[in-house]
C-alpha positions in Angstrom: 49.0 88.9 151.8 51.6 91.6 152.2 54.3 91.6 154.9 54.6 88.3 156.8 55.0 87.5 160.5 51.6 88.7 161.7 52.4 92.2 160.5 48.8 93.4 160.9 48.8 92.3 164.5 51.7 94.6 165.2 49.8 97.6 163.6 46.4 96.7 165.2 46.9 98.9 168.4 47.2 101.9 166.1 44.0 101.3 164.1 41.4 104.0 164.1 37.7 103.2 163.8 36.0 105.8 161.7 32.4 106.7 161.2 30.3 106.6 158.1 31.1 110.2 157.2 34.9 109.6 157.1 35.0 109.2 153.3 32.5 112.0 152.5 33.9 114.3 149.9 37.1 112.2 149.7 38.7 110.1 147.0 39.7 106.5 147.6 41.6 104.0 145.5 40.2 100.4 145.8 42.3 97.3 145.4 39.5 95.4 143.7 41.5 92.1 143.5 41.0 91.6 147.3 37.3 91.8 147.0 37.1 89.4 144.1 39.3 86.7 145.7 37.5 87.0 149.1 34.0 86.8 147.7 34.6 84.1 145.1 36.2 82.0 147.9 33.3 82.6 150.3 30.1 82.1 148.2 31.3 80.7 144.9 28.8 77.8 145.1 25.8 80.0 146.1 25.5 82.8 143.6 26.2 83.6 139.9 29.3 85.7 139.3 29.8 86.7 143.0 32.5 89.2 142.2 30.2 91.3 140.0 27.4 91.2 142.6 29.8 92.2 145.4 31.3 95.0 143.3 27.8 96.3 142.6 26.6 96.4 146.2 29.9 97.6 147.6 30.0 100.3 145.0 26.6 101.5 146.2 27.5 101.2 149.8 30.8 103.1 149.4 29.2 105.5 146.9 31.4 104.6 145.4 35.9 96.5 134.9 33.0 97.5 132.9 30.6 97.6 135.8 32.6 100.4 137.5 32.9 102.4 134.3 29.2 102.2 133.8 28.9 103.7 137.3 31.1 106.5 136.2 33.9 105.5 138.6 37.4 106.2 137.1 39.4 103.0 136.7 43.2 102.9 136.5 45.2 99.9 135.4 48.4 99.1 137.4 51.6 98.0 135.9 52.1 95.5 138.7 50.4 95.2 142.1 47.1 97.0 142.5 47.9 98.1 146.1 51.1 99.7 144.8 49.1 102.0 142.5 46.6 102.7 145.2 49.5 103.6 147.6 51.1 105.8 145.0 47.9 107.8 144.4 47.6 108.2 148.1 51.2 109.2 148.6 51.0 111.8 145.8 47.8 113.3 147.1 45.4 112.2 144.3 43.3 110.2 146.8 42.7 110.5 150.5 43.0 106.8 151.4 43.3 103.3 149.9 41.1 100.4 150.5 43.1 97.2 150.7 43.9 94.3 153.0 47.5 94.1 151.7 49.8 95.4 154.4 52.6 96.2 151.9 50.6 99.2 150.8 52.5 101.1 153.5 55.8 100.0 151.9 54.6 101.4 148.6 54.1 104.8 150.3 50.4 104.7 151.5 49.6 107.3 154.2 46.1 106.0 155.1 44.9 102.5 154.6 41.3 101.2 155.1 41.7 97.5 155.9 38.1 96.5 156.8 34.6 97.8 155.9 31.7 96.8 158.1 28.7 98.5 156.6 26.2 97.6 159.4 28.0 99.3 162.3 28.4 102.7 163.8 32.1 102.9 162.8 32.3 100.9 159.6 35.9 101.7 158.6 39.1 100.3 160.2 41.7 102.8 159.2 45.5 102.9 159.7 47.4 106.1 159.4 51.1 106.1 158.8 51.5 109.1 161.2 50.0 106.9 164.1 52.4 104.1 163.3 55.4 106.4 163.2 54.4 108.0 166.5 53.7 104.7 168.3 56.5 102.5 166.9 59.0 105.0 165.5 58.8 103.3 162.1 58.8 105.0 158.8 58.4 103.7 155.2 62.0 102.4 154.9 61.8 100.8 158.4 58.8 98.8 157.2 60.6 97.8 154.0 63.5 96.5 156.2 61.1 94.5 158.3 59.5 92.9 155.2 63.0 91.9 154.0 63.7 90.2 157.3 60.4 88.4 158.0 59.2 87.9 154.4 56.8 89.4 151.9 54.8 88.6 148.8 58.0 88.4 146.7 60.2 86.6 149.2 58.0 84.5 151.5 60.7 83.0 153.7 62.6 86.2 154.7 65.6 85.5 156.9 65.6 82.1 158.6 65.3 82.3 162.4 64.2 86.0 162.5 60.6 86.8 163.6 58.7 90.0 163.7 59.8 90.9 167.3 63.4 90.5 166.4 63.1 92.4 163.2 61.3 95.3 164.9 63.9 95.5 167.7 66.7 95.5 165.1 65.4 98.2 162.7 64.4 100.5 165.6 68.2 100.8 166.3 68.6 102.8 163.1 67.0 105.9 161.6 65.2 105.8 158.3 68.0 107.2 156.2 70.5 104.5 157.5 68.4 101.3 157.9 68.7 99.9 154.3 72.4 100.7 154.1 73.0 99.0 157.5 71.2 95.9 156.2 73.5 95.9 153.2 76.5 96.0 155.5 75.1 93.2 157.6 74.4 91.1 154.5 78.1 91.6 153.4 79.3 90.2 156.8 80.0 93.6 158.4 78.7 94.5 161.9 77.6 98.1 161.9 77.5 100.5 164.8 74.2 100.7 166.5 72.6 103.9 167.6 71.0 104.2 171.1 71.1 101.2 173.4 73.6 101.0 176.2 76.3 103.7 176.1 79.9 102.7 176.5 80.8 102.6 180.2 83.9 104.7 179.6 81.6 107.6 178.9 80.1 107.3 182.4 82.8 106.0 184.7 86.3 107.3 183.9 89.2 104.9 184.5 92.9 105.3 184.9 93.7 102.7 182.3 91.6 101.7 179.2 92.9 98.1 179.4 92.6 97.6 183.2 89.8 95.1 184.1 87.0 96.4 186.2 86.9 94.6 189.6 83.8 94.6 191.8 84.5 95.7 195.4 83.7 93.2 198.2 80.2 93.0 199.6 78.9 91.9 203.0 77.2 88.5 202.7 74.8 89.4 205.5 73.3 92.8 204.3 74.6 92.7 200.7 76.1 96.2 200.8 79.8 97.2 200.1 82.1 96.2 202.8 83.1 93.0 204.7 80.8 91.1 207.1 83.4 91.4 209.9 83.4 95.2 209.6 79.6 95.2 209.6 79.5 92.9 212.6 80.7 95.6 214.9 79.0 98.6 213.3 76.1 98.9 210.8 77.0 100.2 207.4 75.8 103.5 206.0 73.4 101.8 203.5 71.3 99.9 206.1 70.1 103.1 207.9 70.0 101.5 211.3 71.7 102.7 214.5 75.3 101.7 214.8 74.6 99.6 217.9 71.9 97.5 216.2 74.1 96.3 213.4 73.1 95.7 209.7 69.8 94.2 208.5 69.7 90.8 206.7 69.3 91.2 203.0 65.9 90.1 201.6 65.5 87.4 199.0 66.3 88.6 195.5 68.3 91.6 196.9 70.4 93.6 194.3 72.8 96.2 195.4 72.6 99.5 193.6 76.0 100.9 194.5 78.2 102.4 191.7 80.3 99.3 191.5 77.3 96.9 191.1 75.6 99.3 188.7 78.7 99.3 186.5 78.9 95.5 186.5 75.2 95.2 185.7 75.6 97.7 182.8 78.5 95.7 181.5 76.5 92.5 181.6 73.6 94.2 179.8 75.8 95.7 177.2 77.5 92.3 176.6 74.1 90.6 176.3 72.9 93.1 173.7 76.2 92.8 171.8 75.8 89.0 171.8 72.2 89.3 170.6 73.1 91.7 167.8 76.0 89.5 166.7 73.7 86.5 166.6 71.1 88.3 164.5 73.7 89.7 162.2 75.2 86.2 161.7 71.8 84.9 160.7 71.4 87.7 158.2 74.9 87.2 156.8 74.0 83.5 156.0 71.3 84.6 153.6 72.4 84.8 150.0 71.7 88.0 148.0 70.5 89.9 151.1 68.9 92.3 150.8 67.2 91.8 147.5 67.8 95.1 145.7 65.0 94.4 143.2 62.5 94.2 146.0 63.8 97.4 147.5 63.6 99.1 144.2 60.1 97.9 143.6 58.9 99.2 147.0 60.5 102.6 146.5 59.4 103.0 142.9 56.8 105.7 142.3 55.7 104.6 138.8 53.1 101.9 139.2 50.4 103.2 136.7 50.1 103.9 133.1 50.4 107.7 133.3 53.2 110.2 133.5 54.1 112.4 136.4 53.5 115.4 134.2 50.0 114.6 133.0 48.9 112.7 136.2 46.2 110.1 136.4 42.7 110.7 134.9 40.5 110.3 137.9 37.5 112.5 137.0 34.1 111.1 137.8 31.5 110.5 135.1 27.8 110.2 135.2 26.3 106.7 135.8 24.9 105.1 132.6 21.7 104.0 134.3 20.0 102.2 131.4 23.2 100.5 130.3 23.7 99.3 133.9 20.2 97.9 133.9 20.9 96.0 130.7 24.3 94.8 131.9 22.8 93.4 135.1 19.9 91.9 133.3 22.3 90.1 131.0 25.0 89.0 133.4 23.0 88.6 136.7 19.5 87.9 135.3 18.1 90.7 137.5 14.8 92.3 136.8 15.1 95.9 135.5 12.8 97.1 138.3 15.0 95.5 141.0 18.2 97.1 139.6 16.6 100.5 139.4 15.3 100.1 143.0 18.8 99.2 144.3 20.4 102.1 142.4 18.0 104.8 143.4 19.6 105.7 146.8 22.9 106.2 145.0 21.3 108.3 142.3 19.5 110.4 144.9 22.8 111.2 146.6 24.4 112.1 143.3 21.4 114.3 142.5 21.6 116.1 145.9 25.4 116.8 145.4 24.8 118.2 141.9 21.9 120.4 143.2 24.1 121.7 146.0 26.8 122.8 143.5 24.7 123.8 140.5 20.9 123.7 141.0 20.0 123.1 137.3 18.5 119.6 137.3 15.0 119.5 138.7 14.2 115.7 138.5 15.9 112.7 140.0 16.3 110.0 137.3 14.2 112.2 135.1 11.1 111.1 136.9 11.1 112.1 140.6 11.0 115.5 142.2 12.1 116.4 145.8 8.9 116.8 147.8 9.9 117.3 151.5 11.7 116.0 154.5 9.5 113.5 156.3 11.5 113.0 159.6 14.8 112.4 161.2 16.1 108.9 161.3 18.9 107.4 163.4 20.8 104.5 161.9 23.9 103.0 163.4 24.2 106.0 165.7 24.1 108.6 162.9 21.2 110.9 162.0 19.7 111.1 158.5 16.9 112.9 156.9 14.2 110.6 155.4 13.4 112.4 152.1 10.1 112.0 150.2 10.4 111.8 146.4 7.2 112.3 144.3 6.6 111.2 140.8 6.7 114.2 138.6 3.7 115.2 136.6 5.7 115.1 133.3 6.7 111.5 134.0 3.3 110.1 134.8 2.7 108.9 131.3 6.0 107.1 131.1 6.6 103.4 131.7 5.7 102.5 135.3 8.3 99.7 135.7 10.8 102.0 137.4 10.5 101.3 141.1 8.2 98.6 142.5 7.0 98.4 146.1 8.9 96.2 148.5 6.3 93.5 148.3 6.0 93.4 144.5 6.4 90.1 142.7 9.1 91.3 140.4 11.4 92.3 143.3 10.7 89.0 145.1 11.6 87.0 142.0 14.8 89.0 141.5 15.9 88.4 145.0 15.2 84.7 144.8 17.5 84.3 141.9 20.6 84.8 144.0 19.7 83.4 147.4 21.4 84.5 150.6 21.1 88.2 151.4 23.1 88.3 154.6 26.3 87.6 152.6 25.9 90.4 150.2 25.8 93.6 152.3 22.8 94.9 150.4 21.8 98.4 151.2 18.3 99.3 152.2 16.3 100.1 149.1 13.8 103.0 148.9 10.6 102.5 150.8 7.1 103.2 149.4 5.1 105.7 151.5 1.4 106.6 151.1 0.2 110.0 152.3 -3.2 111.6 151.6 -3.7 109.4 148.6 -0.3 110.1 147.0 2.5 107.6 146.6 6.1 108.6 147.6 9.5 107.0 147.6 11.6 107.4 150.8 15.4 107.5 150.9 17.8 108.1 153.8 20.1 111.1 153.0 22.9 112.9 154.7 21.5 115.9 156.6 24.2 118.4 155.5 23.8 117.3 151.9 20.0 117.8 151.9 20.4 121.3 153.5 22.9 122.3 150.9 20.7 121.2 148.1 17.3 122.3 149.4 17.7 124.8 152.3 14.1 126.1 152.0 12.7 122.6 152.4 14.8 121.9 155.4 13.9 125.2 157.0 10.2 124.4 156.5 10.7 120.9 158.0 12.5 122.3 161.0 9.9 125.1 161.5 7.0 122.6 161.3 8.8 120.3 163.6 9.2 123.1 166.1 5.5 124.0 165.9 4.6 120.4 166.5 6.9 120.2 169.5 5.5 123.4 170.9 1.9 122.2 170.5 2.8 118.9 172.0 4.4 120.5 175.0 1.4 122.9 175.4 -1.0 120.0 175.1 1.0 117.9 177.5 1.1 120.8 180.0 -2.7 121.3 179.8 -3.3 117.6 180.2 -1.0 117.6 183.2 -2.8 120.5 184.8 -6.2 119.0 184.2 -5.1 115.7 185.6 -3.8 117.4 188.7 -7.0 119.3 189.2 -9.1 116.2 188.7 -6.9 114.1 191.0 -7.2 116.9 193.7 -11.0 116.9 193.3 -11.1 113.2 193.4 -8.9 113.0 196.5 -11.1 115.6 198.3 -14.3 113.8 197.4 -13.0 110.3 198.0 -11.5 110.6 201.4 -12.2 107.4 203.2 -14.9 108.0 205.8 -16.0 105.8 208.6 -18.8 103.5 207.8 -20.7 104.6 210.9 -21.3 107.9 209.2 -23.6 106.1 206.7 -24.8 103.2 208.7 -25.6 103.0 212.4 -23.3 100.6 214.1 -25.4 100.1 217.2 -27.1 96.8 217.1 -30.9 96.6 217.4 -31.9 95.8 220.9 -33.9 92.7 221.0 -36.8 92.8 223.5 -36.6 89.8 225.7 -39.6 88.7 227.7 -39.1 88.0 231.3 -38.4 84.4 231.9 -37.0 83.8 228.4 -33.5 82.5 227.9 -31.4 85.4 226.6 -29.1 83.0 224.9 -32.0 81.6 223.0 -32.5 82.4 219.3 -30.5 81.4 216.4 -28.0 83.4 214.5 -30.4 83.7 211.6 -32.9 85.4 213.9 -30.3 87.9 215.0 -29.5 88.7 211.4 -33.2 89.3 210.7 -33.5 91.5 213.7 -30.6 93.8 212.7 -31.7 96.2 210.0 -32.9 93.9 207.2 -32.6 96.7 204.6 -28.8 96.7 204.8 -26.7 94.9 202.2 -25.2 91.5 203.0 -21.6 92.9 203.1 -22.6 95.7 205.5 -24.5 93.4 207.7 -21.5 91.1 207.8 -19.3 94.0 209.0 -21.8 95.1 211.5 -22.2 91.6 212.9 -18.5 91.4 213.6 -18.0 94.9 214.8 
C-alpha cells in the first residue's frame, strides 16, 4: 500500500510516461511481492501457479526465486520490506530505477520509481522522479516521511485523526527538510513552533507608535466605499472615484472591497489570524496523539541497511547466463509446458542477449548453439517504435541435432501447450518468433532493437540499407517511367478521342420522300419513314437522326 490518503493521486501530475527504450542498458530493482499478490488475486482460479507464469513473461518483457536465478537475474533478499531494499539500491546508485507500486519507496530514498508497466503501448512505463516531485510540490524525502506520519502508512494505518492529505501537505510545506521532523516532535510535545513563510507580522510592514495600541480602521463612505464620510463626498467626489468634482462619487458595486492602506492592513490581520487559528487547530489534533511521532517508523524510513550486504562490499548484482535447459525442465515440471513452447517463448530474449554479447565481444557465432544471424529482413514499426526484423538460419552444424527446438506457430505442440493455461490476454505474453520461408529455406524471425543489431552486425545492416536504397531507387525510376508513359498515352488518347459531331460520320439530312401529286403528304406510317431513311444505319443512330 505505502502512504495513505490517496498519496499516488497527489503525485500523479508529476508522472512521466516513458518509451520502451527507457530501461535499455539500465539496472532496475523489482519489488516482486507486488506482482505475486496482484496476479494471484486476479487469475488464481484460471491458471496453475499464476505468480510463476507472470514472473516468466514479465521477465521476458522487461528483459529482465529459483526461476529468476535460472534466468541469470541477480536476486537479493531484503531484511524487511522489498521496496525498502529496492529504494536503497536506487538511492546508492546500484540501480537506475525501482519497479514497485508501494509509494513509501520514496520515503526509503528512491529517486526513480516505475509504478505501472503497460507492455502493449507506445509509452509502457509510468515513472515518477523525485526531482519532479521536489520541483512541483517543494517536497523532499523527510517531507514525505512527515506526511506519512500524519496521514498513515503501512506501519501506522490511522495516522493522526482528523488530518487528511491536503492538511498534511499544507503543514509540512511551511518547514524546510532539515526542520520538519523536529517541528513535528515539538508539536507532539504540545509546543507550537514558529512557522516559516506565510503572512509576515504587520509590524514589519506598517510601523506604529505603540506596540500595544489597537489598530482602528478609518471611516469609509457608505455610498462609494472609499475612505471618508458620506457627507463630505456629497459635496465633492473623493480622489478614489476618479470623477469630476461636480459629478460626485460613484455608487460602489456589489461585492466591492476597498484596497486602501487601512483596509489592506485589516485584511492582512484577518488572514493572519485565520492562519494562526488553523495552525493551532492542527497542532492540537497532533498533540492529542500518543507517542507522536513514532521514532521507530522514522528510523526505519531513514535507515540505509535493508539488505544482507555491507556498505564496504556492496550487493552482488552481476548478471549470469540463462540456464536454458534447466529453465525448460523447470517449466515442464511446474507448469507442464512443452519444451518446444518454452524454447519458443525464450528465443527473443536469448537473441537480444546474443546481440549484446556480440556487440561487446564477437566471439560466439551461434544463437542458442543452433542459429546463425542471416540478415535483416525489413523495418517494422510496433507501438510507434522502429525495429529490425532479423532472420535467423539453422546452422549447418546443428542440422543433425534434435529438431524439437522451435516449432512453427501452427504446430500441435505449441497449441497444446497454450491450451494448458487458458486465457492469453491476462498474461502479457510477448510475440514469439515467426517462421519465414524464403527460396526453399526456413528462417526464424525476431524483432530486435535497431541500434543493438547495428552494433553487433554492422556489415549486415549496411548491406540491408544499401539494398533498400537500391530498391527505392529502382521503384522511383520505374514509377517515373510509368508516369511518363501514362501521360503520353493519355495525351495520345485525348487527341484521338476528341468528341466529334455525329454528322461528320453520318449525314443528318433526312431522305426526301418523293410524293406523287395528289397524294396526301401526311400519309404514310412512321415505319415507312424509318425504312426510307438510310436503312443501313444502326438502330441507335437512326433513333438520333429521327429526333434531330
